[in-house]
MDTraj code that builds the backbone (N, CA, C; nanometers):
import mdtraj as md
import numpy as np

residues = "MET ARG GLU ALA GLU LYS GLU ALA LEU VAL HIS GLU CYS LEU VAL LYS ASN TYR GLU LYS TYR TYR ARG ILE ALA TYR SER TYR THR PHE GLN GLU GLN ASP ALA MET ASP ILE VAL GLN GLU GLY ALA TYR ARG ALA ILE LEU LYS SER ASP SER LEU LYS ASN PRO GLN TYR VAL ASP THR TRP ILE CYS ARG ILE MET MET ASN GLU ALA VAL ARG PHE LEU GLU GLN PHE ARG GLY ARG THR ALA PRO MET GLU GLU VAL PRO GLU LYS GLY SER GLU ASP ASP ARG GLU ASP LEU ASP LEU ARG GLN ALA LEU LEU LYS LEU ASN GLU GLU GLU ARG ARG ILE VAL ILE LEU ARG TYR PHE GLU GLU GLU LYS LEU ASP ASN ILE ALA ARG ILE MET GLU LEU LYS VAL ASN THR VAL LYS SER ARG LEU TYR ARG ALA VAL GLU LYS LEU LYS LYS TYR MET THR VAL PRO GLU THR GLU LEU GLU".split()
xyz = np.array([
    [-4.8310, 7.4292, 4.6894],
    [-4.7797, 7.4303, 4.8243],
    [-4.8970, 7.4253, 4.9223],
    [-4.8874, 7.3391, 5.0217],
    [-4.9956, 7.3229, 5.1191],
    [-4.9979, 7.4390, 5.2179],
    [-5.1114, 7.4553, 5.2836],
    [-5.1304, 7.5651, 5.3781],
    [-5.0271, 7.5608, 5.4917],
    [-5.0002, 7.4435, 5.5463],
    [-4.9031, 7.4297, 5.6558],
    [-4.7623, 7.4678, 5.6091],
    [-4.7288, 7.4356, 5.4855],
    [-4.5974, 7.4720, 5.4312],
    [-4.5860, 7.6230, 5.4138],
    [-4.6947, 7.6841, 5.3676],
    [-4.6950, 7.8301, 5.3520],
    [-4.6800, 7.8983, 5.4879],
    [-4.7509, 7.8481, 5.5879],
    [-4.7416, 7.9070, 5.7218],
    [-4.5987, 7.8940, 5.7759],
    [-4.5362, 7.7807, 5.7555],
    [-4.3985, 7.7600, 5.8009],
    [-4.3026, 7.8541, 5.7274],
    [-4.3253, 7.8735, 5.5985],
    [-4.2421, 7.9636, 5.5187],
    [-4.2555, 8.1078, 5.5690],
    [-4.3785, 8.1493, 5.5952],
    [-4.4032, 8.2841, 5.6474],
    [-4.3346, 8.3013, 5.7825],
    [-4.3511, 8.2033, 5.8699],
    [-4.2897, 8.2095, 6.0024],
    [-4.1373, 8.2200, 5.9908],
    [-4.0785, 8.1404, 5.9056],
    [-3.9336, 8.1427, 5.8853],
    [-3.8869, 8.2789, 5.8354],
    [-3.9600, 8.3362, 5.7416],
    [-3.9247, 8.4672, 5.6866],
    [-3.9395, 8.5760, 5.7930],
    [-4.0424, 8.5671, 5.8755],
    [-4.0622, 8.6644, 5.9825],
    [-3.9449, 8.6633, 6.0803],
    [-3.9012, 8.5452, 6.1175],
    [-3.7898, 8.5326, 6.2113],
    [-3.6604, 8.5847, 6.1470],
    [-3.6370, 8.5445, 6.0245],
    [-3.5131, 8.5802, 5.9537],
    [-3.5018, 8.7314, 5.9303],
    [-3.6144, 8.7964, 5.9016],
    [-3.6131, 8.9380, 5.8628],
    [-3.6771, 9.0302, 5.9660],
    [-3.6832, 8.9874, 6.0911],
    [-3.7506, 9.0665, 6.1948],
    [-3.6972, 9.2095, 6.1996],
    [-3.5667, 9.2251, 6.1992],
    [-3.5078, 9.3590, 6.2110],
    [-3.5482, 9.4489, 6.0943],
    [-3.5568, 9.3917, 5.9769],
    [-3.6000, 9.4689, 5.8596],
    [-3.7434, 9.5186, 5.8789],
    [-3.8316, 9.4308, 5.9245],
    [-3.9712, 9.4692, 5.9451],
    [-3.9832, 9.5734, 6.0561],
    [-3.8993, 9.5585, 6.1591],
    [-3.8984, 9.6563, 6.2676],
    [-3.8562, 9.7932, 6.2134],
    [-3.7523, 9.7979, 6.1317],
    [-3.7058, 9.9258, 6.0755],
    [-3.8140, 9.9904, 5.9891],
    [-3.8845, 9.9095, 5.9138],
    [-3.9940, 9.9641, 5.8326],
    [-4.0990, 10.0263, 5.9238],
    [-4.1397, 9.9548, 6.0270],
    [-4.2410, 10.0062, 6.1197],
    [-4.1898, 10.1306, 6.1916],
    [-4.0654, 10.1275, 6.2334],
    [-4.0086, 10.2418, 6.3059],
    [-4.0032, 10.3656, 6.2172],
    [-3.9775, 10.3471, 6.0887],
    [-3.9692, 10.4615, 5.9981],
    [-4.1047, 10.5297, 5.9794],
    [-4.2120, 10.4641, 6.0188],
    [-4.3454, 10.5253, 6.0152],
    [-4.3778, 10.5964, 6.1458],
    [-4.3359, 10.5397, 6.2587],
    [-4.3787, 10.5919, 6.3887],
    [-4.2710, 10.6656, 6.4663],
    [-4.1449, 10.6296, 6.4448],
    [-4.0315, 10.6838, 6.5182],
    [-4.0431, 10.6593, 6.6690],
    [-4.1151, 10.5547, 6.7047],
    [-4.1338, 10.5149, 6.8445],
    [-4.1051, 10.3657, 6.8542],
    [-4.0149, 10.3272, 6.9441],
    [-3.9758, 10.1867, 6.9554],
    [-4.0948, 10.0963, 6.9867],
    [-4.1711, 10.1313, 7.0901],
    [-4.2814, 10.0452, 7.1326],
    [-4.3881, 10.0343, 7.0240],
    [-4.4184, 10.1456, 6.9601],
    [-4.5178, 10.1426, 6.8522],
    [-4.4701, 10.0540, 6.7374],
    [-4.3419, 10.0650, 6.7036],
    [-4.2866, 9.9827, 6.5958],
    [-4.2960, 9.8345, 6.6314],
    [-4.2657, 9.8007, 6.7565],
    [-4.2762, 9.6604, 6.7986],
    [-4.4210, 9.6121, 6.7928],
    [-4.5147, 9.6987, 6.8313],
    [-4.6568, 9.6625, 6.8240],
    [-4.6991, 9.6381, 6.6789],
    [-4.6530, 9.7224, 6.5898],
    [-4.6858, 9.7084, 6.4476],
    [-4.6320, 9.5763, 6.3933],
    [-4.5076, 9.5455, 6.4262],
    [-4.4469, 9.4209, 6.3770],
    [-4.5210, 9.3003, 6.4340],
    [-4.5565, 9.3083, 6.5607],
    [-4.6292, 9.1969, 6.6213],
    [-4.7648, 9.1764, 6.5533],
    [-4.8371, 9.2841, 6.5319],
    [-4.9675, 9.2732, 6.4667],
    [-4.9514, 9.2308, 6.3208],
    [-4.8505, 9.2846, 6.2525],
    [-4.8241, 9.2463, 6.1140],
    [-4.7872, 9.0996, 6.1019],
    [-4.7069, 9.0501, 6.1956],
    [-4.6685, 8.9081, 6.1952],
    [-4.7912, 8.8202, 6.2170],
    [-4.8753, 8.8624, 6.3092],
    [-4.9990, 8.7875, 6.3358],
    [-5.0845, 8.7802, 6.2092],
    [-5.1009, 8.8946, 6.1434],
    [-5.1817, 8.8976, 6.0205],
    [-5.1190, 8.8127, 5.9097],
    [-4.9865, 8.8185, 5.8984],
    [-4.9178, 8.7409, 5.7941],
    [-4.9373, 8.5912, 5.8175],
    [-4.9224, 8.5473, 5.9403],
    [-4.9413, 8.4046, 5.9697],
    [-5.0867, 8.3655, 5.9493],
    [-5.1765, 8.4507, 5.9948],
    [-5.3197, 8.4236, 5.9807],
    [-5.3605, 8.4128, 5.8334],
    [-5.3002, 8.4953, 5.7489],
    [-5.3362, 8.4999, 5.6059],
    [-5.2376, 8.4225, 5.5187],
    [-5.1518, 8.3414, 5.5787],
    [-5.0471, 8.2735, 5.5008],
    [-5.1043, 8.1868, 5.3887],
    [-5.2265, 8.1375, 5.4050],
    [-5.2870, 8.0554, 5.2996],
    [-5.3154, 8.1362, 5.1733],
    [-5.3201, 8.2709, 5.1851],
    [-5.3475, 8.3537, 5.0670],
    [-5.2197, 8.3929, 4.9923],
    [-5.1037, 8.3486, 5.0408],
    [-4.9772, 8.3734, 4.9723],
    [-4.9788, 8.3004, 4.8377],
    [-4.9725, 8.3784, 4.7304],
    [-4.9841, 8.3195, 4.5969],
    [-4.8513, 8.2675, 4.5436],
    [-4.7444, 8.3431, 4.5669],
    [-4.6150, 8.3064, 4.5100],
    [-4.5104, 8.3003, 4.6226],
    [-4.4806, 8.1816, 4.6716],
    [-4.3888, 8.1656, 4.7852],
    [-4.2513, 8.2293, 4.7660],
    [-4.2051, 8.2463, 4.6433],
    [-4.0734, 8.3063, 4.6230],
    [-4.0728, 8.4546, 4.6612],
    [-4.1904, 8.5173, 4.6702],
    [-4.2006, 8.6582, 4.7069],
    [-4.2571, 8.6763, 4.8468],
    [-4.2317, 8.5807, 4.9357],
    [-4.2868, 8.5877, 5.0711],
    [-4.2391, 8.7136, 5.1434],
    [-4.1132, 8.7523, 5.1278],
    [-4.0619, 8.8721, 5.1940],
    [-4.1325, 8.9971, 5.1417],
    [-4.1499, 9.0057, 5.0119],
    [-4.2216, 9.1175, 4.9506],
    [-4.3631, 9.1262, 5.0055],
    [-4.4290, 9.0140, 5.0154],
    [-4.5665, 9.0046, 5.0650],
    [-4.5729, 9.0512, 5.2105],
    [-4.4773, 9.0094, 5.2919],
    [-4.4761, 9.0493, 5.4332],
    [-4.4432, 9.1978, 5.4468],
    [-4.3531, 9.2500, 5.3645],
    [-4.3237, 9.3945, 5.3671],
    [-4.4496, 9.4760, 5.3439],
    [-4.5283, 9.4340, 5.2478],
    [-4.6532, 9.5039, 5.2172],
    [-4.7479, 9.4979, 5.3370],
    [-4.7559, 9.3826, 5.4018],
    [-4.8409, 9.3682, 5.5204],
    [-4.7922, 9.4625, 5.6306],
    [-4.6616, 9.4690, 5.6527],
    [-4.6062, 9.5550, 5.7577],
    [-4.6343, 9.7024, 5.7289],
    [-4.6192, 9.7435, 5.6042],
    [-4.6471, 9.8828, 5.5700],
    [-4.7953, 9.9141, 5.5870],
    [-4.8811, 9.8222, 5.5451],
    [-5.0246, 9.8435, 5.5634],
    [-5.0605, 9.8500, 5.7114],
    [-4.9967, 9.7679, 5.7916],
    [-5.0220, 9.7684, 5.9356],
    [-4.9749, 9.9003, 5.9970],
    [-4.8619, 9.9517, 5.9508],
    [-4.8124, 10.0801, 6.0004],
    [-4.9101, 10.1926, 5.9673],
    [-4.9629, 10.1910, 5.8467],
    [-5.0610, 10.2922, 5.8069],
    [-5.1872, 10.2790, 5.8922],
    [-5.2321, 10.1576, 5.9127],
    [-5.3504, 10.1330, 5.9955],
    [-5.3264, 10.1859, 6.1380],
    [-5.2082, 10.1610, 6.1896],
    [-5.1721, 10.2078, 6.3235],
    [-5.1750, 10.3602, 6.3296],
    [-5.1132, 10.4251, 6.2310],
    [-5.1090, 10.5715, 6.2300],
    [-5.2489, 10.6316, 6.2189],
    [-5.3339, 10.5724, 6.1394],
    [-5.4709, 10.6220, 6.1268],
    [-5.5461, 10.6081, 6.2592],
    [-5.5185, 10.5015, 6.3308],
    [-5.5832, 10.4781, 6.4595],
    [-5.5411, 10.5827, 6.5624],
    [-5.4167, 10.6268, 6.5550],
    [-5.3641, 10.7201, 6.6541],
    [-5.3334, 10.8575, 6.5951],
    [-5.4050, 10.8950, 6.4931],
    [-5.3824, 11.0252, 6.4291],
    [-5.4030, 11.1367, 6.5317],
    [-5.3110, 11.2310, 6.5312],
    [-5.3216, 11.3435, 6.6233],
    [-5.2467, 11.3218, 6.7539],
    [-5.1981, 11.2014, 6.7761],
    [-5.1219, 11.1735, 6.8973],
    [-4.9876, 11.2446, 6.8858],
    [-4.9399, 11.3000, 6.9938],
    [-4.8131, 11.3725, 6.9902],
    [-4.7015, 11.2891, 7.0505],
    [-4.5802, 11.3237, 7.0158],
    [-4.4630, 11.2538, 7.0697],
    [-4.4395, 11.2974, 7.2133],
    [-4.3939, 11.2067, 7.2990],
    [-4.3612, 11.2444, 7.4364],
    [-4.2543, 11.3534, 7.4369],
    [-4.2636, 11.4460, 7.5298],
    [-4.1706, 11.5591, 7.5361],
    [-4.0257, 11.5157, 7.5483],
    [-4.0003, 11.4052, 7.6186],
    [-3.8605, 11.3629, 7.6357],
    [-3.7975, 11.3181, 7.5050],
    [-3.8772, 11.2951, 7.4024],
    [-3.8223, 11.2516, 7.2750],
    [-3.7948, 11.3671, 7.1796],
    [-3.8383, 11.4859, 7.2152],
    [-3.8133, 11.6029, 7.1327],
    [-3.6867, 11.6708, 7.1846],
    [-3.5851, 11.6806, 7.1030],
    [-3.4597, 11.7396, 7.1524],
    [-3.4770, 11.8870, 7.1852],
    [-3.4315, 11.9247, 7.3051],
    [-3.4411, 12.0636, 7.3470],
    [-3.3227, 12.1425, 7.2935],
    [-3.2032, 12.0961, 7.3293],
    [-3.0811, 12.1615, 7.2820],
    [-2.9914, 12.0555, 7.2215],
    [-3.0499, 11.9683, 7.1436],
    [-2.9775, 11.8539, 7.0903],
    [-2.8701, 11.8932, 6.9909],
    [-2.8003, 11.7941, 6.9485],
    [-2.6950, 11.8163, 6.8501],
    [-2.7580, 11.8500, 6.7157],
    [-2.6743, 11.8920, 6.6248],
    [-2.7207, 11.9224, 6.4887],
    [-2.7831, 11.7988, 6.4245],
    [-2.7244, 11.6809, 6.4508],
    [-2.7796, 11.5560, 6.3968],
    [-2.9200, 11.5311, 6.4475],
    [-2.9445, 11.5576, 6.5756],
    [-3.0782, 11.5384, 6.6319],
    [-3.1797, 11.6277, 6.5616],
    [-3.1406, 11.7533, 6.5395],
    [-3.2327, 11.8459, 6.4716],
    [-3.2567, 11.8021, 6.3277],
    [-3.1519, 11.7546, 6.2613],
    [-3.1679, 11.7077, 6.1230],
    [-3.2571, 11.5845, 6.1174],
    [-3.2403, 11.4928, 6.2131],
    [-3.3266, 11.3741, 6.2190],
    [-3.4714, 11.4150, 6.2388],
    [-3.4949, 11.5102, 6.3274],
    [-3.6308, 11.5571, 6.3525],
    [-3.6873, 11.6232, 6.2281],
    [-3.6052, 11.7039, 6.1583],
    [-3.6495, 11.7675, 6.0339],
    [-3.6845, 11.6622, 5.9296],
    [-3.6011, 11.5582, 5.9175],
    [-3.6282, 11.4516, 5.8207],
    [-3.7576, 11.3798, 5.8561],
    [-3.7771, 11.3489, 5.9825],
    [-3.9010, 11.2817, 6.0256],
    [-4.0230, 11.3652, 5.9900],
    [-4.0155, 11.4944, 6.0200],
    [-4.1283, 11.5821, 5.9898],
    [-4.1509, 11.5914, 5.8390],
    [-4.0431, 11.5980, 5.7632],
    [-4.0553, 11.6052, 5.6173],
    [-4.1159, 11.4763, 5.5626],
    [-4.0723, 11.3608, 5.6138],
    [-4.1284, 11.2327, 5.5686],
    [-4.2781, 11.2261, 5.5939],
    [-4.3203, 11.2779, 5.7068],
    [-4.4633, 11.2731, 5.7405],
    [-4.5475, 11.3629, 5.6495],
    [-4.4828, 11.4582, 5.5820],
    [-4.5552, 11.5457, 5.4892],
    [-4.5773, 11.4820, 5.3523],
    [-4.5006, 11.3772, 5.3238],
    [-4.5192, 11.3069, 5.1963],
    [-4.6486, 11.2273, 5.2008],
    [-4.7061, 11.2012, 5.0839],
    [-4.8225, 11.1132, 5.0840],
    [-4.7755, 10.9705, 5.1107],
    [-4.8674, 10.8839, 5.1408],
    [-4.8350, 10.7484, 5.1845],
    [-4.7491, 10.6735, 5.0831],
    [-4.7837, 10.6814, 4.9568],
    [-4.7085, 10.6092, 4.8544],
    [-4.5655, 10.6616, 4.8430],
    [-4.5492, 10.7921, 4.8444],
    [-4.4158, 10.8503, 4.8358],
    [-4.3312, 10.8086, 4.9571],
    [-4.3917, 10.8120, 5.0747],
    [-4.3195, 10.7737, 5.1965],
    [-4.2747, 10.6289, 5.1886],
    [-4.3619, 10.5412, 5.1408],
    [-4.3260, 10.3998, 5.1273],
    [-4.2061, 10.3809, 5.0351],
    [-4.2091, 10.4485, 4.9219],
    [-4.1001, 10.4349, 4.8251],
    [-3.9697, 10.4854, 4.8843],
    [-3.9718, 10.5997, 4.9504],
    [-3.8507, 10.6555, 5.0114],
    [-3.7977, 10.5623, 5.1199],
    [-3.8855, 10.5121, 5.2044],
    [-3.8447, 10.4223, 5.3126],
    [-3.7806, 10.2964, 5.2557],
    [-3.8458, 10.2370, 5.1575],
    [-3.7917, 10.1142, 5.1000],
    [-3.6582, 10.1388, 5.0296],
    [-3.6468, 10.2492, 4.9599],
    [-3.5240, 10.2750, 4.8829],
    [-3.4076, 10.3183, 4.9717],
    [-3.4322, 10.4141, 5.0597],
    [-3.3210, 10.4729, 5.1334],
    [-3.3017, 10.4170, 5.2747],
    [-3.4064, 10.3715, 5.3375],
    [-3.3916, 10.3156, 5.4718],
    [-3.3648, 10.1653, 5.4649],
    [-3.4311, 10.0978, 5.3727],
    [-3.4146, 9.9531, 5.3588],
    [-3.3228, 9.9140, 5.2433],
    [-3.2817, 10.0114, 5.1648],
    [-3.1895, 9.9913, 5.0530],
    [-3.2375, 9.8838, 4.9549],
    [-3.3674, 9.8828, 4.9311],
    [-3.4253, 9.7894, 4.8342],
    [-3.3957, 9.8382, 4.6932],
    [-3.3829, 9.7456, 4.6023],
    [-3.3640, 9.7793, 4.4614],
    [-3.4977, 9.8237, 4.4032],
    [-3.4902, 9.9021, 4.2988],
    [-3.6115, 9.9577, 4.2385],
    [-3.7070, 9.8490, 4.1900],
    [-3.6542, 9.7412, 4.1319],
    [-3.7437, 9.6363, 4.0831],
    [-3.8145, 9.5660, 4.1989],
    [-3.7482, 9.5538, 4.3129],
    [-3.8134, 9.4931, 4.4286],
    [-3.9196, 9.5871, 4.4866],
    [-3.8909, 9.7162, 4.4884],
    [-3.9905, 9.8140, 4.5338],
    [-4.1129, 9.8075, 4.4433],
    [-4.0885, 9.7970, 4.3138],
    [-4.1996, 9.7876, 4.2185],
    [-4.2859, 9.6645, 4.2472],
    [-4.2215, 9.5542, 4.2794],
    [-4.2952, 9.4317, 4.3111],
    [-4.3743, 9.4481, 4.4405],
    [-4.3110, 9.5061, 4.5434],
    [-4.3787, 9.5260, 4.6723],
    [-4.5013, 9.6144, 4.6556],
    [-4.4857, 9.7204, 4.5781],
    [-4.5933, 9.8183, 4.5646],
    [-4.6854, 9.7919, 4.4460],
    [-4.6535, 9.6873, 4.3718],
    [-4.7338, 9.6500, 4.2554],
    [-4.7427, 9.7646, 4.1548],
    [-4.6252, 9.8192, 4.1218],
    [-4.6130, 9.9273, 4.0252],
    [-4.5073, 9.8902, 3.9222],
    [-4.5022, 9.9655, 3.8136],
    [-4.3967, 9.9473, 3.7148],
    [-4.2706, 10.0163, 3.7669],
    [-4.1546, 9.9665, 3.7255],
    [-4.0272, 10.0215, 3.7724],
    [-4.0154, 10.1695, 3.7358],
    [-4.0556, 10.2067, 3.6155],
    [-4.0471, 10.3473, 3.5748],
    [-4.1379, 10.4360, 3.6595],
    [-4.2508, 10.3833, 3.7015],
    [-4.3404, 10.4583, 3.7900],
    [-4.2726, 10.4808, 3.9247],
    [-4.2078, 10.3773, 3.9759],
    [-4.1345, 10.3897, 4.1023],
    [-4.0250, 10.4947, 4.0888],
    [-3.9512, 10.4915, 3.9794],
    [-3.8429, 10.5881, 3.9579],
    [-3.8956, 10.7315, 3.9592],
    [-4.0018, 10.7562, 3.8861],
    [-4.0538, 10.8933, 3.8781],
    [-4.1125, 10.9387, 4.0115],
    [-4.1799, 10.8491, 4.0819],
    [-4.2370, 10.8864, 4.2118],
    [-4.1282, 10.9057, 4.3171],
    [-4.0239, 10.8276, 4.3081],
    [-3.9108, 10.8446, 4.3993],
    [-3.8442, 10.9797, 4.3747],
    [-3.8254, 11.0139, 4.2494],
    [-3.7647, 11.1425, 4.2155],
    [-3.8487, 11.2573, 4.2717],
    [-3.9802, 11.2527, 4.2494],
    [-4.0674, 11.3587, 4.2999],
    [-4.0654, 11.3655, 4.4522],
    [-4.0648, 11.2496, 4.5166],
    [-4.0626, 11.2456, 4.6632],
    [-3.9336, 11.3065, 4.7176],
    [-3.8216, 11.2747, 4.6558],
    [-3.6932, 11.3299, 4.7006],
    [-3.6916, 11.4818, 4.6812],
    [-3.7461, 11.5279, 4.5703],
    [-3.7532, 11.6722, 4.5475],
    [-3.8395, 11.7397, 4.6540],
    [-3.9511, 11.6781, 4.6903],
    [-4.0356, 11.7330, 4.7970],
    [-3.9613, 11.7344, 4.9298],
    [-3.8884, 11.6264, 4.9598],
    [-3.8122, 11.6210, 5.0850],
    [-3.7090, 11.7337, 5.0905],
    [-3.6406, 11.7551, 4.9792],
    [-3.5421, 11.8638, 4.9743],
    [-3.6092, 11.9974, 5.0035],
    [-3.7236, 12.0171, 4.9426],
    [-3.7975, 12.1424, 4.9622],
    [-3.8423, 12.1557, 5.1077],
    [-3.8981, 12.0497, 5.1643],
    [-3.9465, 12.0539, 5.3021],
    [-3.8340, 12.0771, 5.4018],
    [-3.7144, 12.0311, 5.3672],
    [-3.6042, 12.0420, 5.4624],
    [-3.5251, 12.1713, 5.4472],
    [-3.5477, 12.2473, 5.3408],
    [-3.4726, 12.3699, 5.3217],
    [-3.5576, 12.4956, 5.3409],
    [-3.6885, 12.4837, 5.3260],
    [-3.7778, 12.5983, 5.3373],
    [-3.8415, 12.5951, 5.4767],
    [-3.8396, 12.7078, 5.5487],
    [-3.9072, 12.7093, 5.6784],
    [-4.0537, 12.6693, 5.6645],
    [-4.1040, 12.5959, 5.7636],
    [-4.2396, 12.5398, 5.7564],
    [-4.3464, 12.6470, 5.7357],
    [-4.3282, 12.7651, 5.7915],
    [-4.4285, 12.8700, 5.7782],
    [-4.4475, 12.9111, 5.6323],
    [-4.3441, 12.8968, 5.5507],
    [-4.3553, 12.9319, 5.4094],
    [-4.4253, 12.8254, 5.3270],
    [-4.4333, 12.7006, 5.3800],
    [-4.4946, 12.5902, 5.3052],
    [-4.6461, 12.5866, 5.3246],
    [-4.6945, 12.6493, 5.4270],
    [-4.8390, 12.6380, 5.4579],
    [-4.9175, 12.7570, 5.4116],
])
top = md.Topology()
chain = top.add_chain()
for i, resn in enumerate(residues, 1):
    res = top.add_residue(resn, chain, resSeq=i)
    for name in ("N", "CA", "C"):
        top.add_atom(name, md.element.get_by_symbol(name[0]), res)
traj = md.Trajectory(xyz[None], top)
């Protein structure tokens, strides 16, 4: 496949799956603008590197990996930044508090565990596709997903002061 064909394929996949890439980015930052910035930068990198796409049938998998790497790069750049006060529920509903608890619990997972959880439960990817995206064996994904879910359960049921 020629370089121009690969670039066109990447562009087509980016347009077709924009919302999916946005959800992946949002699940890392929980901020709309940050997620859009991540997707924009990830799309730029994907188009720029489209000539390095080895297997065109896995273009979506390849772009997912780029988006997750871009999200991690973004978070490392802004480590320690706090959420705006208007986004923290003061007397919100039970759902708001649960969402905030889940977000905080997700951030406590290591990067690999967070990726697997996001892909499986937020993006509803199949285990074999997650394995391909993360370049792992399916059984490895299964065991890491199980451990990550167990950690999430623990983080969401035990008060934070007891975990530290």
